[in-house]
PASEBA-1860 file (N, C-alpha, C; in nm, 3 decimals):
! residues 161
1> MSRESRSL> 7.233/4.338/7.234/7.211/4.416/7.357/7.098/4.467/7.376 ~ 7.036/4.454/7.492/6.917/4.506/7.537/6.892/4.622/7.575 ~ 6.745/4.696/7.527/6.743/4.834/7.562/6.768/4.893/7.721 ~ 6.780/4.771/7.792/6.777/4.847/7.893/6.978/4.869/7.932 ~ 7.021/4.785/7.862/7.207/4.825/7.850/7.223/4.948/7.780 ~ 7.163/4.996/7.683/7.149/5.112/7.642/7.179/5.221/7.693 ~ 7.047/5.206/7.823/6.967/5.307/7.877/7.080/5.337/8.030 ~ 7.160/5.221/8.051/7.266/5.223/8.115/7.375/5.281/8.093
9> IFLTIMAA> 7.416/5.258/7.942/7.539/5.281/7.894/7.485/5.477/7.876 ~ 7.416/5.506/7.828/7.415/5.648/7.795/7.368/5.684/7.946 ~ 7.270/5.665/8.070/7.295/5.756/8.236/7.440/5.754/8.265 ~ 7.532/5.639/8.256/7.645/5.633/8.290/7.774/5.735/8.204 ~ 7.716/5.769/8.118/7.810/5.861/8.013/7.770/5.991/8.073 ~ 7.648/6.032/8.061/7.582/6.172/8.097/7.641/6.141/8.231 ~ 7.613/6.066/8.334/7.702/6.124/8.500/7.862/6.126/8.493 ~ 7.878/6.091/8.328/8.023/6.111/8.391/8.052/6.275/8.343
17> ILISLLPF> 7.975/6.302/8.179/7.963/6.439/8.175/7.937/6.532/8.280 ~ 7.845/6.533/8.379/7.781/6.604/8.492/7.924/6.637/8.572 ~ 7.956/6.495/8.570/8.085/6.531/8.721/8.173/6.618/8.666 ~ 8.202/6.611/8.515/8.303/6.642/8.446/8.306/6.825/8.472 ~ 8.183/6.867/8.455/8.125/6.987/8.440/8.118/7.081/8.544 ~ 8.172/7.007/8.691/8.114/7.018/8.795/8.239/7.096/8.868 ~ 8.198/7.237/8.930/8.306/7.329/8.948/8.378/7.286/9.092 ~ 8.455/7.231/9.086/8.611/7.217/9.186/8.692/7.308/9.215
25> PQVLSPFI> 8.766/7.304/9.340/8.867/7.414/9.366/8.961/7.437/9.270 ~ 9.043/7.554/9.253/9.181/7.536/9.135/9.231/7.478/9.161 ~ 9.287/7.463/9.350/9.377/7.362/9.371/9.395/7.209/9.366 ~ 9.253/7.170/9.323/9.233/7.036/9.272/9.181/6.992/9.152 ~ 9.214/7.112/9.071/9.179/7.068/8.927/9.276/6.979/8.856 ~ 9.409/6.992/8.902/9.481/6.881/8.811/9.487/6.767/8.845 ~ 9.386/6.710/8.992/9.388/6.604/9.043/9.269/6.539/8.955 ~ 9.171/6.615/8.879/9.040/6.567/8.840/9.069/6.464/8.722
33> PYWVALVV> 9.056/6.373/8.727/9.056/6.241/8.650/8.971/6.296/8.476 ~ 8.962/6.204/8.382/8.826/6.264/8.286/8.805/6.151/8.281 ~ 8.711/6.192/8.338/8.597/6.093/8.349/8.526/6.038/8.280 ~ 8.473/6.084/8.198/8.452/6.064/8.042/8.481/5.985/7.944 ~ 8.641/5.996/7.968/8.740/5.909/7.873/8.698/5.785/7.965 ~ 8.743/5.804/8.129/8.709/5.629/8.201/8.593/5.556/8.148 ~ 8.480/5.623/8.151/8.379/5.535/8.156/8.345/5.530/7.992 ~ 8.387/5.629/7.908/8.394/5.545/7.743/8.465/5.433/7.736
41> IYWSLETH> 8.599/5.407/7.781/8.686/5.291/7.802/8.594/5.178/7.838 ~ 8.564/5.185/7.931/8.511/5.077/8.033/8.400/5.025/7.902 ~ 8.272/5.097/7.859/8.215/5.066/7.817/8.266/5.017/7.678 ~ 8.338/5.010/7.603/8.443/4.997/7.504/8.483/4.866/7.507 ~ 8.588/4.863/7.634/8.591/4.736/7.621/8.516/4.603/7.670 ~ 8.364/4.623/7.738/8.276/4.599/7.773/8.196/4.535/7.696 ~ 8.156/4.589/7.626/8.046/4.596/7.498/8.096/4.644/7.367 ~ 8.215/4.600/7.275/8.240/4.667/7.183/8.149/4.666/7.095
49> DMIGMGLA> 8.055/4.654/7.076/7.949/4.686/6.940/7.849/4.775/6.966 ~ 7.830/4.816/7.110/7.748/4.951/7.171/7.789/5.050/7.144 ~ 7.947/5.061/7.179/8.036/5.227/7.205/8.098/5.181/7.043 ~ 8.090/5.273/6.943/8.164/5.286/6.879/8.231/5.435/6.829 ~ 8.305/5.433/6.736/8.363/5.586/6.705/8.243/5.700/6.718 ~ 8.119/5.651/6.655/8.015/5.737/6.588/8.007/5.823/6.758 ~ 7.938/5.737/6.817/7.866/5.733/7.006/7.978/5.815/7.078 ~ 8.146/5.780/7.059/8.249/5.835/7.103/8.290/5.991/7.093
57> FITGVVLD> 8.228/5.988/6.938/8.230/6.163/6.831/8.125/6.262/6.923 ~ 7.978/6.193/6.924/7.913/6.241/6.998/7.911/6.275/7.154 ~ 7.987/6.202/7.188/7.958/6.234/7.299/8.060/6.370/7.339 ~ 8.211/6.369/7.303/8.246/6.446/7.330/8.250/6.590/7.223 ~ 8.121/6.581/7.150/8.082/6.691/7.091/8.009/6.750/7.201 ~ 7.892/6.664/7.242/7.846/6.682/7.387/7.912/6.766/7.481 ~ 8.030/6.686/7.525/8.079/6.754/7.618/8.180/6.884/7.617 ~ 8.150/6.881/7.439/8.262/7.058/7.382/8.163/7.117/7.387
65> TLSGSLMG> 8.021/7.087/7.369/7.937/7.217/7.410/7.946/7.288/7.519 ~ 7.927/7.189/7.607/7.887/7.163/7.785/7.952/7.254/7.850 ~ 8.097/7.216/7.773/8.198/7.288/7.846/8.221/7.384/7.827 ~ 8.206/7.436/7.660/8.314/7.568/7.618/8.396/7.529/7.556 ~ 8.431/7.409/7.526/8.583/7.391/7.450/8.548/7.425/7.326 ~ 8.678/7.409/7.216/8.671/7.413/7.128/8.599/7.298/7.063 ~ 8.509/7.312/6.974/8.422/7.242/6.916/8.502/7.097/6.822 ~ 8.504/7.010/6.883/8.551/6.895/6.791/8.671/6.838/6.896
73> MHALSLVI> 8.710/6.916/6.992/8.895/6.908/7.055/8.832/6.726/7.181 ~ 8.717/6.738/7.232/8.716/6.612/7.317/8.636/6.498/7.211 ~ 8.588/6.558/7.138/8.524/6.444/7.014/8.659/6.376/6.964 ~ 8.740/6.433/6.919/8.872/6.371/6.869/8.915/6.314/6.933 ~ 8.954/6.340/7.041/9.055/6.276/7.183/8.978/6.119/7.199 ~ 8.845/6.148/7.198/8.762/5.987/7.242/8.737/5.920/7.094 ~ 8.715/5.971/7.017/8.712/5.882/6.908/8.830/5.783/6.861 ~ 8.987/5.843/6.899/9.101/5.790/6.865/9.116/5.707/6.999
81> MVFLVQRF> 9.065/5.721/7.097/9.045/5.637/7.227/8.960/5.509/7.190 ~ 8.888/5.512/7.157/8.768/5.425/7.112/8.810/5.343/7.027 ~ 8.883/5.406/6.912/8.936/5.305/6.809/9.081/5.236/6.874 ~ 9.139/5.307/6.936/9.254/5.209/7.044/9.230/5.107/7.112 ~ 9.123/5.126/7.199/9.044/5.043/7.315/8.973/4.895/7.181 ~ 8.915/4.961/7.092/8.878/4.819/7.020/8.975/4.789/6.944 ~ 9.082/4.818/6.875/9.228/4.783/6.816/9.267/4.691/6.911 ~ 9.305/4.678/7.041/9.387/4.609/7.168/9.256/4.534/7.250
89> RSRLRFFP> 9.141/4.552/7.229/9.049/4.496/7.351/9.059/4.357/7.369 ~ 9.110/4.254/7.248/9.095/4.141/7.294/9.274/4.125/7.411 ~ 9.342/4.233/7.368/9.457/4.192/7.471/9.413/4.226/7.622 ~ 9.351/4.400/7.592/9.320/4.460/7.703/9.198/4.355/7.790 ~ 9.133/4.330/7.733/9.023/4.208/7.837/9.138/4.112/7.912 ~ 9.206/4.055/7.852/9.243/3.937/7.909/9.347/3.947/8.081 ~ 9.355/4.128/8.086/9.442/4.191/8.247/9.310/4.179/8.317 ~ 9.377/4.175/8.463/9.234/4.217/8.541/9.239/4.380/8.568
97> PWQQALSV> 9.168/4.450/8.613/9.160/4.584/8.619/9.256/4.661/8.680 ~ 9.353/4.576/8.773/9.481/4.634/8.823/9.552/4.662/8.689 ~ 9.593/4.571/8.647/9.659/4.569/8.553/9.613/4.656/8.424 ~ 9.478/4.612/8.411/9.460/4.719/8.312/9.448/4.885/8.327 ~ 9.522/4.915/8.435/9.528/5.039/8.467/9.613/5.099/8.408 ~ 9.718/5.061/8.361/9.840/5.048/8.324/9.868/5.104/8.123 ~ 9.706/5.039/8.131/9.693/5.096/7.973/9.615/5.166/7.959 ~ 9.536/5.205/8.071/9.415/5.328/8.085/9.538/5.444/8.081
105> LGLLVNDR> 9.610/5.442/8.198/9.719/5.538/8.163/9.764/5.582/8.016 ~ 9.829/5.441/7.939/9.845/5.483/7.839/9.789/5.580/7.724 ~ 9.625/5.536/7.772/9.495/5.591/7.685/9.490/5.717/7.703 ~ 9.501/5.744/7.832/9.506/5.886/7.879/9.618/5.999/7.879 ~ 9.745/5.928/7.837/9.842/6.029/7.824/9.803/6.024/7.672 ~ 9.806/5.937/7.632/9.781/5.969/7.451/9.696/6.080/7.450 ~ 9.561/6.095/7.514/9.494/6.155/7.555/9.525/6.329/7.553 ~ 9.584/6.354/7.638/9.694/6.456/7.694/9.782/6.468/7.590
113> IILIWITV> 9.842/6.400/7.511/9.900/6.448/7.407/9.845/6.546/7.282 ~ 9.676/6.473/7.226/9.622/6.518/7.145/9.579/6.649/7.204 ~ 9.544/6.675/7.336/9.485/6.795/7.365/9.606/6.909/7.366 ~ 9.722/6.863/7.385/9.869/6.961/7.396/9.847/6.995/7.247 ~ 9.859/6.894/7.181/9.906/6.946/7.016/9.790/6.997/6.986 ~ 9.687/6.992/6.970/9.569/7.115/6.941/9.597/7.257/7.013 ~ 9.639/7.235/7.157/9.645/7.405/7.195/9.773/7.493/7.142 ~ 9.874/7.359/7.120/9.972/7.456/7.066/9.941/7.473/6.890
121> LLGEPIPT> 9.872/7.396/6.804/9.816/7.464/6.665/9.703/7.590/6.710 ~ 9.680/7.628/6.827/9.581/7.717/6.835/9.661/7.837/6.879 ~ 9.786/7.815/6.901/9.897/7.914/6.949/9.894/7.956/7.162 ~ 9.840/7.864/7.178/9.834/7.863/7.348/9.932/7.818/7.450 ~ 9.968/7.871/7.481/10.104/7.843/7.621/10.042/7.664/7.648 ~ 10.147/7.588/7.634/10.191/7.445/7.698/10.155/7.447/7.826 ~ 10.070/7.351/7.860/10.062/7.339/8.019/10.142/7.327/8.104 ~ 10.169/7.326/8.252/10.270/7.293/8.317/10.274/7.165/8.347
129> WKYWLAPL> 10.353/7.083/8.436/10.373/6.966/8.447/10.233/6.884/8.546 ~ 10.189/6.997/8.589/10.063/6.967/8.634/9.942/6.908/8.560 ~ 9.976/6.931/8.437/9.878/6.855/8.358/9.854/6.729/8.339 ~ 10.016/6.652/8.349/10.005/6.537/8.360/9.975/6.465/8.486 ~ 9.923/6.509/8.581/9.860/6.450/8.703/9.735/6.390/8.670 ~ 9.657/6.420/8.631/9.489/6.375/8.622/9.541/6.234/8.527 ~ 9.549/6.193/8.420/9.629/6.072/8.377/9.691/5.993/8.476 ~ 9.756/5.990/8.616/9.808/5.957/8.719/9.673/5.872/8.801
137> VGMAIWPW> 9.578/6.013/8.810/9.469/5.967/8.900/9.412/5.899/8.850 ~ 9.354/5.932/8.679/9.247/5.839/8.643/9.335/5.671/8.629 ~ 9.436/5.626/8.649/9.495/5.537/8.664/9.465/5.498/8.777 ~ 9.468/5.500/8.856/9.488/5.491/9.024/9.337/5.478/9.059 ~ 9.232/5.559/8.987/9.051/5.513/9.025/9.026/5.409/8.923 ~ 9.089/5.365/8.849/9.070/5.246/8.710/8.986/5.191/8.762 ~ 9.096/5.104/8.877/9.004/4.960/8.930/8.917/4.967/8.966 ~ 8.885/5.060/9.123/8.788/5.082/9.151/8.646/5.118/9.033
145> LFLLLDRL> 8.651/5.210/8.946/8.542/5.212/8.875/8.503/5.088/8.810 ~ 8.649/5.003/8.707/8.549/4.913/8.683/8.473/4.855/8.758 ~ 8.544/4.809/8.918/8.417/4.751/8.966/8.323/4.734/8.995 ~ 8.310/4.913/8.972/8.188/5.001/9.016/8.088/4.965/8.885 ~ 8.117/4.954/8.784/8.064/4.961/8.662/8.041/4.821/8.651 ~ 8.127/4.745/8.641/8.089/4.596/8.656/7.998/4.532/8.758 ~ 7.983/4.590/8.891/7.871/4.533/8.982/7.732/4.618/8.954 ~ 7.754/4.749/8.852/7.639/4.783/8.842/7.547/4.759/8.696
153> RAWKRQRS> 7.657/4.690/8.644/7.600/4.595/8.532/7.567/4.488/8.548 ~ 7.598/4.418/8.645/7.545/4.291/8.681/7.406/4.330/8.764 ~ 7.418/4.408/8.876/7.266/4.469/8.943/7.168/4.464/8.788 ~ 7.196/4.552/8.705/7.132/4.601/8.614/7.047/4.470/8.526 ~ 7.146/4.353/8.484/7.103/4.246/8.486/7.031/4.123/8.527 ~ 7.085/4.186/8.664/6.990/4.074/8.756/6.840/4.097/8.732 ~ 6.763/4.265/8.747/6.680/4.315/8.755/6.606/4.343/8.623 ~ 6.666/4.277/8.496/6.594/4.284/8.383/6.536/4.144/8.339
161> P> 6.413/4.164/8.331/6.331/4.019/8.256/6.432/3.927/8.163
END
């Protein structure tokens, strides 16, 4: 992959991190998808050699640092997510984005289970049922995000010499 592709991956991941850090009203917080995971899933599907577990770990540590969460919490969940995407990449790429959304739901629910496991180990209370709304929103957004990132990638390829 070219240097331009690496810069596009970096910019989209940083944009997802910044969107994740935006303050939203408390009423909307259960509906905010895990933007970083969605972008990392896309790039892991489309460029399996560019997004590895190391980059997922670094992205998670940056997200942990900027969001003030437990160090390594998001890093662990993103590493597991990238591992699963890489493991089943050939099967996932076979489906159109509308059908991939169900697999993305499974990945996001798996992420939520990992985060609940960590919170239970910390002795914090288990979240309410609203905690499970974000993966559903992520599933609904996936086809549109996939198409947006795909168009952005194609536009970048056309502009590159």
